[in-house]
N, C-alpha and C positions, 0 to 999 in steps of 0.2 A: 446712076449708081456705079456703072462700070468705070466712068471717068474718075469718080471720087475714089473708088477702090484702087485704081491704078496710081492715082496721084498719091494716095496714102502709102502705098507700097514703095513708091519712089522716094518719098520723104523719109520713110523708115530706113531704107537702104542708105540714103544720104546721111542720116544720123549715125548709122553704124560706121561708115567711113570717117565721119567727123570724130568719132570716138577713138579711132586708131591713132597711134602716135604719128607725128608729122613726118612726112618724107624728108630725106636729107637735102633735096633740092626741089624748088618749085616746079610743078609739072612732071616730076619724076614718078615712076611707078614703083619706087622702093619705099617701104615703110621701115624706118629705123626704130627697132624695139628698145634700143639701149639695154637697160637691165630689167625692163618690165617683162612679165610673163603674160602673153595675150590670152584672152578667153577663147574657148572653143568657137564661139560665134564669130569673133573677130577673124580667126583663122579660116573658118568655113566661108565667110563672106568675102574675105580677101583673096583666098586661093581659088575658090570655086563659085564665083558669082553667077556663072551660067547654070548652076544647079537650081538657082531660084527661078530662072526662066522655065526650066523643065517642070518645076512644081506648079507654076502658073498654067502651063499648057495642059498638065494632067488634070487641072481643075477647070478646064474649059476657057481659060483666058488667053489672050494674045500677049506674047512677050514683046515689049517695045524696046528691049535692050537694057543692058546693065553696064556699069563701069567694068572695064577689062580687069583681069586678075592682077593683083599686085605681087611684088616680091618682098619678102620679109628679111631684113638685115638683122642678124643676131650677133652684135659685138659684145654681149654681156660677158664680163670677166674675160676679156680678150685672151687668146691663146698666148702662152708664154713664148718668148722668142725662140724660134727653132723647134717648137714642140707641136705635136698633133694630139696631145692629151686633152680631152674635153674638160674645160673648167666646170665647176659645179653650177655656176650661174647659167651656163649654156645648156647643161643637162636639164635644168629646170624648164628652160624654154623648149627644148626638144621634147620633153615629156608632154607639154601642152600640144605640140604638133602631132605627136604619136597618138594622142587620144582621138584626134580628128582623122588622121591618115589611116589608122587601123580599120576604119569603117569604109574606106574607099578601095576601089579596084578598077582595073581596066585602063586601056590606053588613053581614054579621054580624061583621065584624072592623073596622068603621069606628072611626077614632081621632080624638079631638078635641085640638087643640093650643090652649091658652089662653095669651094674652099678658097680662101684668099690669104695672101701673105703681104707683109709690109715690104718696103724696098731695101731692106738691110742686107739681103743675100744676093748672090748672082742670079740672073734670070732662070737658069736651069735648076738651081737648088730651090728657088721660090716656086717654080712649077711643080716640082716633086713634093715639096712640103705642103703646098695648097691642095694637091690631090690627096695626100695622106689625111689632111683635115676634113675634106669632103667625104672620104671613105670612112673616117671615124664617126662622123655624124650619121652617115647612112647606116653603118653597122649598129649604132646605138638605137636608131629608130626601128630597125629590124628586130633587135632584141626586145623591143617594147611592143611587138606584134604587128608592125607594118609589113605588108607584102613586099618582098624584095623586088619584084618586077614593076612595082609602082615607082621606085626610086632610081634616079641616075645620079652619080657623083662625078663632078667635074672640078678639076683644079684649074684656076685661072691665074695663078701666080700673083704678081704685083701689078698686073695690067689694068685693074679697075680699082684704084684706091678710093676708100671712103673719104679720106682726108688728103687730097692731093697736095695741099699746101704744106702738110707735114707727112712726108712719105714714110717716115720711120715710126709714126704714131701707133700705139697699140690698137687703136680702133680699126686699123687696116687689116689686122689679123683676126679674121671673122669668118662666119658662115652666112650665106644668103640662100633662102629657100623660096622657090617660085614654081610656077607651072612649067613643064618641060616644053610645051608648045601652046600656041594660042588656041583657045577653044573654037569649035566651029560656030558660025554665026547662028543666032536663034531663028 
């Protein structure tokens, strides 16, 4: 019974991850959402898979481990060139994250919001612009009820391009949301 239940839970978790949009590189821990709006379950299972371990432990089961948290890339309606104004498509995606994150608190749930820029500006300007984008996404989530201490905003400039073959591509002007630190092992 226990082995069947554990196997079923692992299969269910694998199905959830299979339903997520494909990562932009094989073996990468980044899920590229494109213009899709993820479900609360996709966000919960992607950002907080360790919470499933805790639920198992609370019910007397041993947690055999889960896939590590993923990072969600949100290039929907990429930022306009030189702008930190949140596009409507990105706001819709952030609304989905806010519905999940508003229920979380504490350091073990800390979330990192990365702002990114394309390579069109100089490195200093790109760093500043990407920080403004991360701050704008963070402030938007806070306005939707997410605890400020749960979120950190980091600008990474154009150092981590989503499309390195096209450094000026709009898809490089994006936000990435992930766990701020790796969860403790179960």
